[in-house]
C-alpha positions in Angstrom: -19.9 159.3 29.4 -18.3 156.0 30.6 -19.5 152.5 31.3 -18.0 150.0 33.7 -15.2 148.0 32.1 -15.2 144.2 33.0 -16.3 144.6 36.6 -20.0 144.6 36.9 -22.3 144.9 33.9 -23.2 147.0 31.0 -25.5 149.3 33.0 -23.0 150.3 35.7 -21.4 153.8 35.6 -17.9 154.6 34.3 -15.7 152.8 36.9 -12.9 152.6 34.4 -13.0 156.2 33.2 -11.6 157.7 36.4 -9.1 154.8 36.7 -7.7 155.4 33.2 -7.5 159.2 33.8 -5.7 158.8 37.1 -3.3 156.4 35.6 -2.7 158.7 32.7 -1.7 161.5 35.0 0.5 159.2 37.1 2.3 157.4 34.4 2.7 160.2 31.9 5.7 161.8 33.6 8.0 159.0 34.8 10.8 160.5 36.9 10.1 164.1 35.8 10.3 167.1 38.2 6.5 166.5 38.8 7.3 163.3 40.7 7.4 165.2 44.0 4.0 166.6 43.4 2.6 163.2 42.5 4.0 161.7 45.6 2.6 164.6 47.7 -0.8 163.7 46.4 -0.4 160.1 47.6 -0.2 158.8 44.0 2.6 156.3 43.3 4.6 156.4 40.1 4.6 152.6 39.5 2.0 151.1 37.2 0.8 148.6 39.7 0.5 151.1 42.5 -1.2 153.8 40.4 -3.8 151.2 39.3 -4.4 150.3 42.9 -4.7 153.9 44.0 -7.0 154.7 41.1 -9.2 151.8 42.0 -9.4 152.9 45.7 -10.4 156.4 44.6 -12.9 155.1 42.2 -14.5 152.7 44.6 -14.9 155.4 47.3 -16.6 157.7 44.8 -18.8 154.8 43.4 -20.0 153.9 47.0 -20.7 157.6 47.8 -22.6 158.4 44.6 -26.4 158.4 44.7 -26.9 158.5 41.0 -25.2 158.4 37.7 -25.0 162.2 37.5 -23.7 162.3 41.0 -21.0 159.7 40.2 -19.9 161.5 37.1 -19.8 164.9 38.9 -17.5 163.6 41.7 -15.3 161.8 39.1 -14.8 165.0 37.2 -14.1 167.0 40.3 -11.5 164.4 41.5 -9.8 164.3 38.0 -9.7 168.1 37.9 -8.2 168.3 41.4 -5.4 165.8 40.6 -4.7 167.5 37.3 -4.4 170.9 39.0 -2.1 169.3 41.7 0.4 168.0 39.0 0.1 171.0 36.8 -1.5 169.3 33.8 -4.9 169.8 32.0 -7.5 167.1 32.8 -8.2 166.2 29.2 -5.9 166.2 26.2 -8.1 166.4 23.2 -5.7 167.1 20.4 -2.3 166.2 19.1 -0.1 169.1 20.4 3.1 167.7 18.9 5.0 170.7 17.5 5.9 170.8 13.9 9.7 171.0 13.5 10.7 174.6 12.8 13.5 173.8 10.4 13.2 170.3 9.0 10.0 170.6 7.0 9.1 171.7 3.4 6.9 174.4 2.1 3.6 173.4 0.5 1.7 176.4 -0.8 1.3 178.9 2.1 2.1 176.2 4.7 5.6 176.2 6.0 7.8 173.4 7.5 5.4 170.6 6.6 6.6 167.2 7.6 5.8 163.7 6.2 3.0 161.9 8.0 1.9 159.0 5.9 0.9 158.0 2.4 -1.7 156.2 0.4 -1.9 154.7 -3.0 -2.1 158.0 -4.9 -1.4 160.6 -2.2 1.1 161.7 0.4 -0.1 163.4 3.6 2.0 166.0 5.4 1.5 167.7 8.8 2.0 171.4 9.2 1.1 174.2 11.5 -2.1 176.0 10.6 -1.9 179.4 9.1 -1.7 182.3 11.5 -4.9 183.6 10.1 -6.7 180.4 11.3 -8.3 181.4 14.6 -8.0 178.0 16.2 -4.4 177.5 15.2 -3.2 173.9 15.8 -2.1 171.5 13.0 -3.4 170.8 9.5 -3.1 167.7 7.3 -2.1 168.4 3.7 -3.1 165.7 1.3 -1.0 166.1 -1.8 -2.2 164.4 -5.0 -1.3 164.3 -8.7 -4.7 163.9 -10.5 -3.0 163.1 -13.8 -1.4 160.0 -12.3 -4.4 158.7 -10.4 -6.3 155.6 -11.7 -10.1 155.4 -11.4 -11.9 155.3 -9.2 -9.4 157.5 -7.3 -10.1 161.1 -8.1 -8.9 163.9 -5.7 -10.9 166.6 -7.5 -14.1 164.6 -7.2 -13.2 164.0 -3.5 -13.1 167.7 -2.9 -16.5 168.2 -4.5 -18.0 165.3 -2.5 -16.6 166.7 0.7 -18.2 170.1 0.0 -21.6 168.3 -0.4 -20.9 166.2 2.7 -20.1 169.0 5.1 -21.6 168.0 8.5 -20.7 167.3 12.1 -19.0 164.0 11.6 -17.4 164.2 8.2 -13.9 165.3 8.1 -13.9 169.1 7.3 -12.2 170.3 4.1 -10.6 173.6 5.0 -9.4 174.5 1.5 -7.9 173.2 -1.7 -5.2 174.6 -3.9 -2.8 173.7 -6.8 0.8 173.3 -6.2 3.7 173.2 -8.7 1.2 173.1 -11.6 0.3 169.4 -11.5 -0.3 168.8 -7.8 -3.7 169.2 -6.1 -3.7 169.7 -2.4 -6.6 169.1 0.0 -6.3 170.7 3.5 -7.9 169.2 6.6 -7.6 169.7 10.3 -5.0 167.3 11.6 -6.8 164.6 13.6 -4.3 162.3 15.4 -6.1 159.0 16.0 -8.0 156.5 13.9 -10.4 153.7 15.0 -8.2 150.9 13.6 -5.1 151.7 15.7 -7.2 152.6 18.8 -8.8 149.2 18.6 -5.5 147.4 18.1 -3.9 149.2 20.9 -6.9 148.5 23.2 -7.2 152.2 24.0 -11.0 152.5 23.8 -13.6 151.6 26.4 -16.8 150.1 25.2 -18.6 153.5 25.7 -16.0 155.3 23.7 -16.2 152.7 20.9 -20.0 153.0 20.8 -19.8 156.8 20.7 -17.4 156.4 17.7 -19.8 154.1 15.9 -22.6 156.5 16.6 -20.7 159.3 14.9 -19.9 157.0 12.0 -23.6 156.3 11.5 -24.4 160.0 11.8 -21.9 160.7 9.0 -23.2 157.9 6.8 -26.8 159.0 7.4 -25.9 162.5 6.2 -23.9 161.6 3.0 -26.5 159.0 2.1 -29.2 161.6 2.3 -27.3 163.4 -0.4 -27.0 160.2 -2.5 -23.2 160.0 -1.9 -21.6 156.5 -1.5 -18.3 156.5 0.4 -17.2 153.2 -1.0 -14.3 152.6 1.5 -15.8 152.5 5.0 -13.4 150.8 7.4 -11.9 151.5 10.8 -8.8 153.2 9.5 -11.0 155.8 7.8 -12.7 156.8 11.0 -10.6 159.5 12.6 -10.9 160.5 16.3 -9.9 163.8 17.8 -9.4 162.0 21.2 -10.4 158.7 22.6 -13.6 160.4 23.8 -14.3 161.7 20.3 -15.7 163.2 18.3 -15.1 160.8 15.3 -15.1 161.8 11.7 -15.6 159.8 8.5 -12.6 160.5 6.2 -11.0 159.6 2.9 -13.6 160.3 0.2 -11.0 159.6 -2.5 -13.1 156.9 -4.3 -16.6 158.3 -3.2 -19.4 158.4 -5.7 -21.7 161.4 -6.0 -24.7 161.7 -8.2 -24.5 164.2 -11.1 -20.8 164.7 -10.4 -18.9 164.9 -13.7 -16.1 162.6 -12.3 -18.5 159.9 -11.2 -19.5 156.9 -13.3 -23.0 156.4 -14.7 -25.4 155.2 -11.9 -25.9 151.8 -13.7 -22.3 151.2 -14.6 -20.3 151.9 -11.4 -16.8 150.6 -10.9 -16.8 147.3 -8.9 -13.1 147.5 -8.0 -13.8 149.6 -4.9 -13.5 149.1 -1.1 -10.8 147.5 0.9 -10.5 143.7 0.8 -12.4 142.2 3.7 -14.9 145.1 3.9 -16.3 144.5 0.4 -19.9 143.3 0.1 -20.8 140.2 -1.9 -22.7 142.1 -4.6 -19.4 143.7 -5.6 -17.7 140.3 -5.8 -20.4 139.1 -8.2 -20.3 142.1 -10.5 -23.1 144.4 -9.5 -22.5 147.8 -11.2 -25.8 149.3 -10.0 -25.2 149.3 -6.3 -26.2 152.1 -4.0 -25.6 153.4 -0.5 -26.2 149.9 1.0 -22.7 149.1 -0.1 -21.5 151.3 2.8 -23.8 149.6 5.2 -22.2 146.1 4.8 -18.7 147.7 5.4 -20.2 149.6 8.4 -21.5 146.2 9.8 -18.0 144.7 9.4 -16.6 147.7 11.3 -19.1 147.2 14.1 -18.3 143.5 14.3 -14.6 144.3 14.5 -15.2 146.9 17.2 -17.3 144.7 19.5 -15.2 141.5 19.5 -12.2 141.2 21.8 -8.9 141.6 20.1 -10.8 143.1 17.2 -10.2 140.7 14.3 -11.8 141.5 10.9 -15.1 139.7 10.4 -14.0 138.2 7.0 -10.7 137.2 5.6 -9.5 137.8 2.0 -6.3 135.7 2.4 -2.7 136.6 2.0 -3.1 138.2 -1.4 -6.5 139.8 -0.8 -8.2 137.6 -3.5 -11.9 137.8 -4.2 -12.4 134.1 -4.1 -10.8 133.8 -0.7 -13.2 136.6 0.5 -16.2 134.8 -1.0 -15.1 131.6 0.8 -14.8 133.4 4.1 -18.2 135.0 3.7 -19.9 131.8 2.7 -18.3 129.9 5.5 -19.7 132.3 8.1 -23.0 133.4 6.7 -23.7 130.2 4.8 -23.7 129.6 1.1 -26.7 131.6 -0.2 -29.3 130.5 -2.8 -31.8 132.6 -4.5 -34.3 132.2 -1.7 -31.8 133.8 0.7 -30.4 136.2 -1.8 -33.0 137.0 -4.6 -30.9 139.9 -5.8 -28.1 137.5 -6.9 -30.2 136.4 -9.9 -29.5 139.8 -11.6 -25.8 139.7 -10.9 -23.8 139.0 -14.0 -21.3 136.7 -12.3 -23.7 134.7 -10.2 -24.0 131.1 -11.3 -20.7 130.9 -13.1 -19.1 128.8 -10.4 -20.4 126.0 -8.2 -19.8 126.6 -4.5 -19.5 124.3 -1.6 -22.7 124.6 0.5 -21.7 125.8 4.0 -24.3 126.1 6.7 -24.7 129.6 8.3 -23.2 130.1 11.8 -25.1 132.0 14.5 -24.0 135.5 15.2 -23.1 134.8 18.9 -20.5 132.2 17.8 -19.2 134.6 15.1 -19.0 137.5 17.6 -17.8 135.9 20.9 -18.5 138.0 24.0 -20.7 140.5 22.0 -24.0 141.3 23.5 -27.3 140.3 21.9 -27.9 143.9 21.0 -24.5 144.1 19.2 -25.1 140.8 17.4 -28.5 141.9 16.3 -27.1 145.2 15.0 -24.4 143.4 12.9 -27.0 141.0 11.7 -29.1 143.9 10.4 -26.2 145.2 8.4 -24.2 142.1 7.2 -26.8 140.4 5.1 -26.8 139.2 1.5 -29.8 141.1 0.2 -28.6 144.7 0.0 -32.1 146.1 0.1 -32.8 144.4 3.4 -29.9 146.2 5.3 -30.9 148.9 7.7 -30.6 152.4 6.4 -27.9 154.7 7.9 -30.6 156.8 9.5 -32.0 153.8 11.2 -28.5 152.7 12.3 -27.9 156.1 13.8 -31.1 155.8 15.8 -30.1 152.2 16.8 -26.7 153.3 18.0 -28.2 156.2 20.0 -30.7 154.0 21.8 -30.1 150.2 21.8 -26.3 150.6 22.3 -26.6 153.5 24.7 -25.7 153.3 28.4 -28.6 151.8 30.5 -29.8 153.6 33.6 -27.6 153.8 36.6 -27.8 151.0 39.1 -25.4 149.1 41.3 -23.5 145.9 40.5 -21.1 143.9 42.6 -17.7 145.7 42.6 -15.7 142.5 42.4 -16.9 139.8 40.0 -16.0 136.2 40.7 -12.5 135.4 39.4 -12.2 132.4 37.2 -9.1 130.2 37.7 -6.2 131.0 35.4 -5.5 128.2 32.9 -3.1 127.7 30.0 -2.6 125.2 27.3 -0.5 123.0 29.5 -3.6 121.6 31.1 -4.4 119.7 27.9 -1.4 117.5 28.5 -1.5 117.2 32.3 -0.1 113.7 33.2 -0.2 112.8 29.5 2.7 114.8 28.0 5.2 112.7 26.0 8.9 113.5 25.7 10.0 114.3 22.1 11.1 110.8 21.3 7.8 109.3 22.4 5.9 112.1 20.7 7.5 111.7 17.3 7.1 107.9 17.4 3.5 108.0 18.6 2.6 110.6 16.0 4.1 108.5 13.2 2.2 105.3 14.4 -1.1 107.2 14.7 -0.7 108.8 11.3 0.0 105.4 9.7 -3.0 103.9 11.3 -5.1 106.9 10.2 -4.0 106.4 6.6 -5.2 102.8 6.7 -8.6 103.5 8.4 -11.4 103.2 5.8 -13.8 105.2 8.0 -13.4 108.1 10.5 -12.0 106.9 13.9 -12.8 109.6 16.5 -10.7 108.1 19.2 -7.6 107.8 17.0 -8.1 111.3 15.6 -8.4 112.7 19.1 -5.2 111.1 20.3 -3.4 112.3 17.1 -4.8 115.8 17.6 -3.3 116.0 21.1 0.1 115.0 19.7 0.0 117.6 17.0 -1.0 120.3 19.4 1.8 119.3 21.8 4.2 119.5 18.8 2.9 122.9 17.8 3.4 124.2 21.3 6.9 122.8 21.5 7.8 124.5 18.3 5.9 127.7 18.7 5.4 128.2 22.4 2.5 129.9 24.2 2.2 133.1 26.3 3.0 130.9 29.3 5.6 128.5 27.8 8.6 129.8 25.9 10.2 127.8 23.2 13.6 126.3 24.1 16.0 125.9 21.2 17.3 122.6 22.4 13.8 121.0 22.6 12.9 122.6 19.2 16.0 121.2 17.5 15.5 117.7 19.0 11.9 117.6 17.9 12.6 118.7 14.4 15.4 116.2 14.1 13.0 113.4 15.1 10.3 114.6 12.8 12.8 114.3 9.9 14.1 110.9 11.1 10.5 109.5 11.4 9.6 110.9 7.9 6.6 112.6 9.6 6.3 115.5 7.1 5.7 113.1 4.3 3.1 111.1 6.3 1.3 114.3 7.3 1.4 115.8 3.8 -0.3 112.6 2.4 -2.9 112.4 5.2 -3.6 116.0 6.2 -7.1 115.7 4.6 -8.0 113.1 7.1 -7.2 115.2 10.1 -9.8 117.2 12.0 -10.0 120.9 11.1 -8.0 122.2 14.1 -5.4 119.5 13.6 -5.0 120.5 10.0 -4.1 124.0 11.2 -1.7 122.6 13.7 0.0 120.5 11.0 0.3 123.7 8.9 2.1 125.4 11.8 4.4 122.4 12.2 5.3 122.4 8.5 5.9 126.2 8.3 8.0 126.3 11.4 10.1 123.3 10.2 10.6 125.0 6.8 11.7 128.2 8.4 14.0 126.8 11.0 17.6 127.8 10.9 19.9 126.6 13.7 22.3 129.2 15.1 25.0 130.0 12.6 23.2 128.3 9.7 22.5 130.3 6.5 19.8 128.1 5.1 16.7 126.4 6.6 18.0 123.0 7.5 14.8 121.0 7.3 13.9 122.5 4.0 17.4 121.8 2.7 16.9 118.1 3.7 13.5 118.0 1.9 15.0 119.4 -1.3 18.0 117.1 -1.3 16.6 113.8 0.1 12.7 114.0 0.3 11.3 116.2 -2.5 8.2 113.9 -2.5 7.0 116.0 0.4 6.6 119.1 -1.8 4.8 117.1 -4.5 2.5 115.6 -1.8 1.7 119.1 -0.6 0.7 120.1 -4.1 -1.6 117.1 -4.3 -3.3 118.5 -1.3 -5.3 120.5 -3.9 -7.0 117.2 -4.9 -9.2 117.6 -1.8 -11.1 120.6 -0.4 -10.1 119.7 3.2 -6.3 119.9 2.5 -6.2 122.7 -0.1 -5.7 125.7 2.1 -3.3 124.3 4.7 -1.1 122.7 2.0 -1.3 125.9 0.0 -0.1 128.0 2.9 2.9 125.7 3.4 3.8 125.7 -0.2 3.8 129.5 -0.5 6.1 129.6 2.6 8.5 127.2 0.9 8.3 129.0 -2.5 10.5 131.8 -1.1 13.3 129.5 -2.3 14.0 129.0 -6.0 14.8 125.3 -5.5 11.2 124.6 -4.5 9.9 126.4 -7.6 12.4 124.3 -9.7 11.1 121.1 -8.1 7.5 122.0 -9.1 8.4 123.2 -12.6 10.7 120.3 -13.6 8.7 117.5 -11.9 8.2 114.6 -14.3 6.9 111.0 -13.8 9.7 108.5 -13.4 9.7 104.7 -13.9 10.3 104.0 -10.2 7.6 106.6 -9.2 10.1 108.8 -7.3 10.4 112.5 -7.6 13.1 113.7 -10.0 16.4 114.8 -8.5 17.1 118.4 -9.4 20.7 117.5 -10.2 19.5 115.3 -13.1 17.3 117.9 -14.7 18.2 119.2 -18.2 16.4 122.6 -18.4 16.8 122.6 -22.2 14.4 119.6 -22.6 10.7 120.5 -23.0 8.3 119.2 -20.4 6.0 116.3 -21.1 3.1 118.2 -19.4 2.6 115.3 -17.0 4.4 116.7 -13.9 2.7 118.3 -10.9 3.0 121.9 -12.2 0.6 121.1 -15.0 -2.0 119.9 -12.5 -2.5 123.5 -11.4 -4.5 124.4 -14.5 -7.2 121.8 -13.6 -7.1 122.7 -9.9 -7.7 126.3 -10.8 -10.3 125.7 -13.4 -12.2 122.7 -12.1 -11.7 122.7 -8.4 -14.2 123.8 -5.8 -14.0 127.6 -5.4 -11.8 127.6 -2.2 -9.4 125.1 -4.0 -9.4 127.3 -7.1 -8.6 130.4 -5.2 -5.7 129.0 -3.2 -4.3 127.1 -6.1 -4.2 130.3 -8.2 -2.3 132.1 -5.4 0.3 129.3 -5.4 0.4 129.2 -9.2 1.1 133.0 -9.3 3.9 132.6 -6.8 5.5 129.9 -8.8 5.5 132.1 -11.9 6.5 135.5 -10.4 8.9 134.9 -7.4 12.0 133.6 -9.3 12.1 135.5 -12.5 15.2 134.1 -14.3 14.3 130.5 -13.5 10.7 131.0 -14.8 11.9 133.0 -17.9 14.1 130.1 -19.0 11.4 127.6 -18.3 8.8 129.5 -20.3 11.0 129.8 -23.3 11.7 126.1 -23.4 8.0 125.2 -22.7 6.4 128.1 -24.5 3.9 126.2 -26.7 2.5 123.8 -24.1 2.3 126.5 -21.4 0.5 129.2 -23.4 -1.7 126.6 -25.1 -3.1 125.6 -21.7 -3.0 129.1 -20.3 -5.1 130.5 -23.2 -7.5 127.6 -23.5 -8.1 126.9 -19.8 -7.5 130.1 -17.8 -8.0 133.1 -20.2 -11.2 131.5 -21.6 -12.4 130.2 -18.2 -16.1 130.4 -17.4 -15.3 131.7 -14.0 -15.2 135.5 -13.9 -12.7 135.6 -11.1 -10.3 133.1 -12.7 -10.6 134.8 -16.0 -9.9 138.3 -14.7 -7.0 137.1 -12.4 -5.5 135.2 -15.3 -5.5 138.0 -17.8 -3.9 140.3 -15.1 -1.2 137.7 -14.5 -0.6 137.3 -18.2 0.0 141.0 -18.4 2.4 140.9 -15.5 4.3 138.0 -17.1 4.6 139.7 -20.6 5.6 143.1 -19.3 8.3 141.8 -16.9 11.7 142.7 -18.3 13.0 139.2 -17.4 10.4 137.7 -19.8 11.3 139.8 -22.9 12.0 136.8 -25.1 8.7 135.2 -24.0 6.8 138.4 -24.6 8.1 138.9 -28.2 7.2 135.3 -29.0 3.8 135.6 -27.6 2.9 138.8 -29.5 4.1 137.4 -32.8 1.1 135.0 -32.7 -2.0 135.9 -34.6 -4.0 133.3 -32.7 -3.0 134.9 -29.4 -4.1 138.3 -30.8 -7.5 136.9 -31.7 -8.0 135.6 -28.1 -7.1 139.0 -26.6 -9.2 141.0 -29.0 -12.3 139.0 -27.9 -11.6 140.2 -24.3 -12.2 143.8 -25.5 -15.8 143.0 -26.4 -16.5 141.1 -23.2 -19.6 142.5 -21.4 -17.6 142.9 -18.1 -15.6 146.1 -17.8 -12.7 144.8 -15.8 -12.2 142.1 -18.3 -12.1 144.8 -21.0 -9.6 146.8 -18.9 -7.2 143.9 -18.1 -7.5 142.7 -21.7 -6.6 146.2 -23.0 -3.2 146.0 -21.2 -2.3 142.9 -23.1 -3.7 144.1 -26.4 -1.5 147.3 -26.3 1.6 145.1 -26.3 0.6 143.6 -29.7 -0.1 147.1 -31.2 2.9 148.9 -29.7 5.3 146.2 -30.9 7.4 147.9 -33.6 8.3 144.5 -35.1 4.8 143.1 -35.7 4.7 139.7 -37.4 2.9 139.2 -40.7 0.1 137.4 -39.0 -0.5 140.1 -36.4 -0.3 142.9 -39.1 -2.9 141.0 -41.2 -5.4 140.8 -38.4 -4.9 144.5 -37.4 -5.1 145.7 -41.0 -8.2 143.7 -41.8 -9.9 145.0 -38.7 -8.5 148.6 -38.9 -11.8 150.3 -39.6 -13.7 148.4 -37.0 -11.0 149.1 -34.4 -10.9 152.8 -35.3 -14.7 153.0 -34.7 -14.5 150.9 -31.5 -11.6 152.3 -29.6 -12.6 156.0 -29.3 -15.6 155.0 -27.2 -13.9 152.0 -25.4 -14.1 152.6 -21.7 -14.7 156.2 -22.4 -15.9 156.9 -18.8 -12.3 156.6 -17.6 -12.0 160.4 -18.1 -9.6 160.9 -15.2 -7.2 158.1 -16.1 -4.7 160.1 -18.1 -2.4 157.2 -18.6 -5.2 155.0 -20.1 -6.3 157.9 -22.3 -2.8 158.5 -23.6 -2.2 154.8 -24.3 -5.6 154.5 -26.1 -4.7 157.5 -28.2 -1.3 156.0 -29.0 -2.9 152.8 -30.1 -5.3 154.6 -32.4 -2.5 156.4 -34.0 -0.6 153.2 -34.5 -3.5 151.5 -36.1 -4.1 154.5 -38.4 -0.5 154.3 -39.5 -0.5 150.7 -40.4 0.5 150.0 -44.0 -2.2 149.0 -46.6 -0.8 145.4 -46.6 1.5 143.5 -44.2 5.2 144.1 -44.6 8.0 141.8 -43.3 9.3 142.9 -40.0 12.9 144.2 -39.8 15.4 141.4 -39.2 16.2 141.1 -35.5 
């Protein structure tokens, strides 16, 4: 049923359950005609009063109860009495929102369906159930187009997997049907809530959250007994009929089922599955033979997210959801594994291709603040490197039914001791500086820090206090609002004292938390627009008078400590094309100063010695967290401002693609190699880069590099390489060099391509493109012919 929330302990009965229900009935009606009835029952319509009244009722019942059963019985009687008095049912289990009678569309036999939400390859509509359905209510119509879905997404396989998975806590599949020839529709009961939003909205008690996890483990236990792997377990895929449950595991769109014709072979499963921060490490290092334990890691991440206040995700994959950022986050928290900790890694194809910084493991109580020992132990049994050592779903279900269940009823103090309220201002009590003092002091301290040969804890502590005060002045706190006057004054002083340049050059020397504070100061300064201004004033000043700050931020990639904070600031600034131009056209000057953009001649080729060219080494040779962040910034430079980059690449074609092919496309790092091939495809297929694309595909040497990718032993390298290879073959104006290579390899290609990635049977676009390329190669002339004049 319910457990005590915050007042008392884990074993006390559901003090919060009655309070929430009483508040629901009191606050749901506002000033409706039922107000009189509410007042008659001595319940107030204000939030503060209804909480007080509910607490009084609850305390009286709690004191009178002799057992847990007695307490719950009296609670239910009181709720029912109040519900009857105000004319409302005691429990609302389903979404009773009526479907509009006129505004909807017809989908099969379902009328007046209205849009609800959409996914990558599907759109979900909500409609009234058919009259023949005895329970009535609402249904969810998941409309898909199988021919346009990309593996591993497959709605037909999803339907077959759901039929095998039918059980108490797997979303029921009511029916399927075809619509308008190409569309395939799956029909489910409409279930209004999901765990993700319930957690974010703080709408679940601990007992309700535990019951939801229990249902999730029940569903996983059943599908795993059938050999089915869900491959996308996460809070948003756990649906709840009401806050009290039941909960259902949903979205089997990428599920794997043994012996299903739409599933990959057991030893060559797709690794591009799961959602960002819920993906286990074996996927990130190329394991194609994974089993049901893949779901258990994601379930552990879901448990961790559920039991921690404010419900952050356990791991973070960065702004762009990159594999390297996720690996870094996992290693930082669980420790960098070796083969003693993770023997399975020795068999993973991408293990050992990159050297990682060795992080120590953090204890679960520090990773899961305020979680109980039982909850920490449960997450620890799931979120572990060795996949075979994770608890099975059946064991997890038993664990959730016992260890996490409500302890026997006994009394606890009704009013726990109240801690004094505190806010960030206490850090500066009697020590706060005004803005002038703060800016001058921070400059002096940063200069001293830059000259210190060894760490100076006292100096670092004082500088940390200054940076924190600056951050609060610019960003505010829940207890202290930002004043525009103070913000403007502080930013003006920061510019006058040249603090941004000093911080950019010395951010690696700051303590960890201070580096984050410095990042906030930079980002806030770069975004700041005074009232009436059209452009960010500080950033405008940096571009015009102090571009060295941007170059210094780039050089933050020289050190592991400063890579991520500097990278975050750079990507914030790269929203503006002038920042991209500063980086692209940077060149060394005799006086050592950064080039003025006004003096740049974009028609002159680069010397290859400016800061932009350093990104190739930072990506290829840097520590993995440096490499991941540098690639994200590199990608933003090349994709955010298309016309600027197109002109730059045309002028610097030879040097750019020479480095790109040699360093990135042929990198020893799987992640760097795959991301670089994908980015190359994006660059070549962007309409703004048409001239660049035609020049690239004229090169026989480039074709040789790409053809080698088709023979790589890693399937996603093959797939990304195919999307570049097709540009060479589809080009109607092939150069003599490209024709010569294709003609000399014609027979080999015609033997190779029919079986190339042949398991992608549901990827109609890929199949069509591959067939087109085969026809193009078959129709090549016996010998190269000069291309038509352009």
